[in-house]
PASE-750603 format. One record per residue: residue number from 1; x, y, z of N, C-alpha, C in turn. Coordinates in Angstrom, 1 decimal, padded with zeros to 4 digits, always signed. Example, Ala and Ser with C-alpha at 12.3 -4.5 7.8 and 13.67 -1.06 7.14 Angstrom:
// residues 2
     i      n_u      n_v      n_w     ca_u     ca_v     ca_w      c_u      c_v      c_w
     1   +013.2   -005.7   +007.8   +012.3   -004.5   +007.8   +013.2   -003.3   +007.8
     2   +012.8   -002.2   +007.1   +013.7   -001.1   +007.1   +012.9   +000.0   +007.9
// end
This chain:
// residues 113
     i      n_u      n_v      n_w     ca_u     ca_v     ca_w      c_u      c_v      c_w
     1   +000.9   -001.2   +000.0   +000.0   +000.0   +000.0   +000.9   +001.3   +000.0
     2   +000.7   +002.1   -001.0   +001.5   +003.3   -001.0   +000.9   +004.5   -000.3
     3   +001.6   +005.3   +000.3   +001.1   +006.5   +000.9   +001.0   +007.6   +000.0
     4   -000.1   +008.3   -000.1   -000.3   +009.5   -000.9   +000.0   +010.7   -000.1
     5   +000.8   +011.6   -000.7   +001.1   +012.8   +000.0   +000.2   +013.9   -000.6
     6   -000.6   +014.5   +000.3   -001.5   +015.6   -000.1   -000.8   +016.8   -000.4
     7   -001.3   +017.7   -001.3   -000.6   +018.9   -001.6   -000.7   +020.0   -000.6
     8   -001.1   +019.7   +000.6   -001.1   +020.6   +001.8   -000.5   +020.0   +003.0
     9   -000.1   +020.9   +003.9   +000.4   +020.5   +005.2   -000.1   +021.5   +006.3
    10   -000.4   +020.9   +007.4   -000.9   +021.7   +008.5   +000.3   +022.5   +009.2
    11   +000.0   +023.6   +009.7   +001.0   +024.5   +010.3   +001.9   +023.8   +011.4
    12   +001.3   +022.9   +012.2   +002.0   +022.3   +013.2   +003.1   +021.3   +012.7
    13   +003.1   +020.9   +011.4   +004.1   +020.0   +010.9   +005.2   +020.7   +010.1
    14   +005.1   +022.0   +009.9   +006.1   +022.7   +009.2   +007.5   +022.7   +009.8
    15   +007.5   +022.9   +011.1   +008.8   +022.9   +011.9   +009.6   +021.6   +011.6
    16   +008.9   +020.4   +011.6   +009.5   +019.1   +011.4   +010.2   +019.1   +010.0
    17   +009.4   +019.6   +008.9   +010.0   +019.6   +007.6   +011.2   +020.5   +007.5
    18   +011.2   +021.7   +008.2   +012.3   +022.6   +008.1   +013.5   +022.0   +008.8
    19   +013.2   +021.3   +010.0   +014.4   +020.6   +010.7   +015.0   +019.5   +009.9
    20   +014.2   +018.9   +009.0   +014.8   +017.8   +008.1   +015.5   +018.3   +006.9
    21   +015.5   +019.7   +006.7   +016.2   +020.3   +005.6   +015.3   +020.9   +004.6
    22   +014.0   +020.9   +004.8   +013.1   +021.6   +003.9   +013.1   +023.1   +004.1
    23   +012.3   +023.8   +003.3   +012.3   +025.2   +003.3   +010.9   +025.8   +003.3
    24   +010.7   +027.0   +003.6   +009.4   +027.7   +003.6   +009.4   +028.8   +002.5
    25   +008.4   +028.8   +001.7   +008.2   +029.9   +000.7   +007.1   +030.8   +001.2
    26   +007.5   +032.1   +001.3   +006.6   +033.1   +001.7   +006.1   +033.8   +000.4
    27   +004.8   +033.9   +000.1   +004.2   +034.4   -001.1   +003.4   +035.6   -000.7
    28   +003.7   +036.7   -001.4   +003.0   +038.0   -001.1   +001.8   +038.0   -002.0
    29   +000.5   +038.1   -001.4   -000.7   +038.2   -002.2   -001.2   +039.6   -002.3
    30   -000.8   +040.5   -001.4   -001.2   +041.9   -001.3   +000.0   +042.7   -000.9
    31   +000.3   +043.7   -001.8   +001.5   +044.6   -001.5   +001.4   +045.2   -000.2
    32   +002.6   +045.5   +000.4   +002.7   +046.1   +001.7   +002.2   +047.5   +001.7
    33   +001.5   +047.9   +002.7   +001.1   +049.4   +002.9   +001.2   +049.7   +004.3
    34   +001.3   +051.0   +004.6   +001.5   +051.4   +006.0   +000.1   +051.5   +006.7
    35   +000.1   +051.0   +007.9   -001.1   +051.1   +008.8   -000.7   +051.6   +010.1
    36   -000.8   +052.8   +010.3   -000.3   +053.4   +011.6   +001.2   +053.3   +011.6
    37   +001.7   +052.6   +012.7   +003.1   +052.4   +012.8   +003.6   +051.0   +012.2
    38   +002.6   +050.3   +011.8   +002.9   +049.0   +011.3   +002.8   +048.8   +009.7
    39   +003.1   +047.7   +009.3   +002.9   +047.4   +007.8   +002.0   +046.2   +007.6
    40   +001.1   +046.4   +006.7   +000.1   +045.4   +006.5   +000.2   +044.9   +005.0
    41   -000.4   +043.7   +004.8   -000.3   +043.1   +003.5   -001.0   +041.8   +003.6
    42   -000.8   +040.8   +002.7   -001.2   +039.5   +003.0   -000.3   +038.5   +002.4
    43   +000.1   +037.5   +003.1   +001.1   +036.5   +002.8   +000.5   +035.1   +003.1
    44   +000.9   +034.1   +002.2   +000.6   +032.7   +002.4   +001.9   +032.0   +002.4
    45   +001.9   +030.7   +002.7   +003.1   +029.9   +002.9   +003.1   +028.6   +002.2
    46   +004.2   +028.2   +001.6   +004.3   +026.8   +001.0   +005.6   +026.2   +001.6
    47   +005.5   +024.9   +001.7   +006.7   +024.1   +002.3   +007.3   +023.3   +001.2
    48   +008.6   +023.3   +001.0   +009.3   +022.5   +000.1   +010.1   +021.4   +000.9
    49   +009.9   +020.1   +000.4   +010.6   +019.1   +001.1   +012.1   +019.2   +000.9
    50   +012.8   +018.5   +001.7   +014.3   +018.5   +001.7   +014.9   +018.0   +000.4
    51   +014.1   +017.0   -000.2   +014.6   +016.5   -001.5   +014.1   +017.3   -002.6
    52   +013.4   +018.4   -002.4   +013.0   +019.4   -003.4   +012.0   +018.7   -004.4
    53   +011.3   +017.6   -004.1   +010.4   +016.9   -005.0   +008.9   +017.3   -004.7
    54   +008.6   +017.9   -003.5   +007.3   +018.3   -003.3   +007.2   +019.7   -002.7
    55   +006.1   +020.3   -003.0   +005.9   +021.7   -002.6   +004.4   +021.7   -002.1
    56   +004.1   +021.9   -000.8   +002.8   +021.9   -000.3   +002.4   +023.2   +000.4
    57   +001.1   +023.5   +000.2   +000.5   +024.7   +000.8   +000.3   +024.5   +002.3
    58   +000.6   +025.5   +003.1   +000.4   +025.4   +004.6   -001.1   +025.8   +004.8
    59   -001.8   +024.9   +005.5   -003.2   +025.3   +005.8   -003.4   +025.3   +007.3
    60   -004.6   +025.9   +007.8   -005.0   +025.9   +009.1   -005.4   +024.4   +009.5
    61   -005.2   +024.1   +010.7   -005.5   +022.7   +011.2   -006.9   +022.2   +010.9
    62   -007.9   +023.0   +011.3   -009.2   +022.5   +011.2   -010.0   +023.1   +009.9
    63   -009.3   +023.8   +009.1   -010.0   +024.4   +008.0   -009.2   +024.0   +006.7
    64   -009.8   +024.2   +005.6   -009.1   +023.9   +004.3   -008.6   +025.1   +003.6
    65   -008.5   +026.2   +004.3   -008.1   +027.4   +003.7   -006.6   +027.6   +004.0
    66   -005.9   +028.4   +003.3   -004.4   +028.6   +003.4   -004.1   +029.4   +004.7
    67   -003.1   +029.0   +005.4   -002.6   +029.8   +006.5   -002.1   +031.1   +005.9
    68   -002.5   +032.2   +006.5   -002.1   +033.5   +006.1   -001.7   +034.4   +007.2
    69   -001.0   +035.5   +006.9   -000.6   +036.5   +007.8   -001.0   +037.8   +007.2
    70   -001.5   +038.8   +008.0   -001.9   +040.0   +007.5   -001.0   +041.2   +007.9
    71   +000.2   +040.9   +008.6   +001.1   +042.0   +008.9   +002.5   +041.4   +008.9
    72   +003.5   +042.3   +008.8   +004.8   +041.9   +008.8   +005.2   +041.2   +010.1
    73   +004.6   +041.6   +011.2   +004.8   +041.0   +012.5   +004.3   +039.6   +012.4
    74   +003.2   +039.4   +011.8   +002.6   +038.1   +011.7   +003.5   +037.1   +010.9
    75   +004.1   +037.6   +009.8   +005.1   +036.8   +009.1   +006.3   +036.4   +009.9
    76   +006.8   +037.4   +010.6   +007.9   +037.2   +011.5   +007.6   +036.1   +012.6
    77   +006.5   +036.3   +013.2   +006.1   +035.3   +014.2   +006.0   +033.9   +013.7
    78   +005.3   +033.8   +012.6   +005.1   +032.5   +012.0   +006.4   +031.8   +011.6
    79   +007.3   +032.5   +010.9   +008.5   +031.9   +010.4   +009.4   +031.6   +011.6
    80   +009.5   +032.4   +012.6   +010.3   +032.1   +013.8   +009.8   +030.9   +014.5
    81   +008.5   +030.7   +014.6   +007.9   +029.5   +015.3   +008.2   +028.2   +014.6
    82   +008.6   +028.3   +013.3   +008.9   +027.2   +012.5   +010.3   +026.9   +012.5
    83   +011.1   +027.7   +013.2   +012.5   +027.4   +013.4   +013.5   +028.2   +012.4
    84   +012.9   +029.1   +011.6   +013.8   +029.8   +010.7   +014.4   +031.0   +011.4
    85   +015.7   +031.2   +011.2   +016.4   +032.2   +012.0   +016.3   +033.7   +011.5
    86   +016.0   +033.9   +010.2   +015.8   +035.2   +009.7   +014.4   +035.5   +009.3
    87   +014.2   +036.8   +009.1   +012.9   +037.3   +008.7   +013.0   +038.0   +007.3
    88   +012.4   +037.3   +006.4   +012.4   +037.9   +005.0   +011.0   +037.9   +004.5
    89   +010.6   +039.2   +004.2   +009.2   +039.4   +003.8   +009.1   +040.1   +002.4
    90   +008.5   +039.4   +001.5   +008.4   +040.0   +000.2   +007.4   +041.1   +000.2
    91   +007.8   +042.3   -000.3   +006.9   +043.5   -000.2   +005.9   +043.7   -001.3
    92   +006.1   +043.1   -002.4   +005.2   +043.3   -003.6   +004.4   +042.1   -003.9
    93   +003.1   +042.3   -004.4   +002.2   +041.2   -004.7   +002.9   +040.5   -005.9
    94   +002.9   +039.2   -005.7   +003.4   +038.2   -006.6   +004.9   +037.8   -006.3
    95   +005.6   +038.5   -005.4   +007.0   +038.2   -005.1   +007.0   +037.0   -004.1
    96   +008.0   +036.2   -004.2   +008.2   +035.1   -003.2   +009.6   +035.1   -002.7
    97   +009.8   +034.7   -001.4   +011.1   +034.5   -000.8   +011.1   +033.1   -000.2
    98   +012.1   +032.3   -000.6   +012.2   +031.0   +000.0   +013.3   +031.0   +001.0
    99   +012.9   +030.5   +002.2   +013.8   +030.7   +003.4   +014.2   +029.3   +003.9
   100   +015.5   +029.2   +004.3   +016.0   +027.9   +004.8   +016.5   +028.1   +006.3
   101   +016.6   +027.0   +006.9   +017.0   +026.9   +008.4   +018.4   +027.5   +008.6
   102   +019.2   +027.5   +007.6   +020.7   +027.9   +007.8   +020.7   +029.5   +007.5
   103   +019.6   +030.1   +007.3   +019.6   +031.6   +007.1   +019.6   +032.1   +005.7
   104   +019.7   +031.1   +004.7   +019.7   +031.5   +003.3   +018.4   +031.9   +002.9
   105   +018.2   +032.7   +001.8   +017.0   +033.2   +001.3   +017.1   +033.3   -000.2
   106   +016.3   +032.6   -000.9   +016.2   +032.8   -002.4   +015.1   +033.7   -002.7
   107   +015.3   +034.7   -003.6   +014.3   +035.7   -003.9   +013.9   +035.5   -005.4
   108   +012.5   +035.5   -005.5   +011.9   +035.5   -006.9   +011.3   +036.8   -007.1
   109   +011.8   +037.7   -008.0   +011.4   +039.0   -008.2   +010.3   +039.1   -009.2
   110   +009.9   +038.0   -009.8   +008.8   +038.1   -010.8   +007.5   +038.6   -010.0
   111   +006.7   +039.4   -010.7   +005.5   +039.9   -010.1   +004.4   +039.8   -011.1
   112   +003.2   +039.5   -010.6   +002.0   +039.4   -011.5   +001.3   +040.7   -011.7
   113   +001.8   +041.8   -011.2   +001.1   +043.1   -011.3   +001.7   +043.9   -012.5
// end
């Protein structure tokens, strides 16, 4: 019997994938704007396995919608809770940053706007 890997992963499992050598992709869905003293936008997350063969969307545990953050502080909190040492936040809609446990960050500057 083969196990089928769903194209999603719950937030609680992300740290394990990161510890095994995987990475987290932060995707900007709404460009950053100023809100008082903070910065707001919208970001979702995908996880890439250590062998680079699978890429899964991070979802909330009890819902089928994507895990998202609406502020830069939210992105920082989420990525730090998954064991990533740095904070890299893509500022423009369509941009993605791939983050690794060793602090590396790959930037994709393509934008759909």
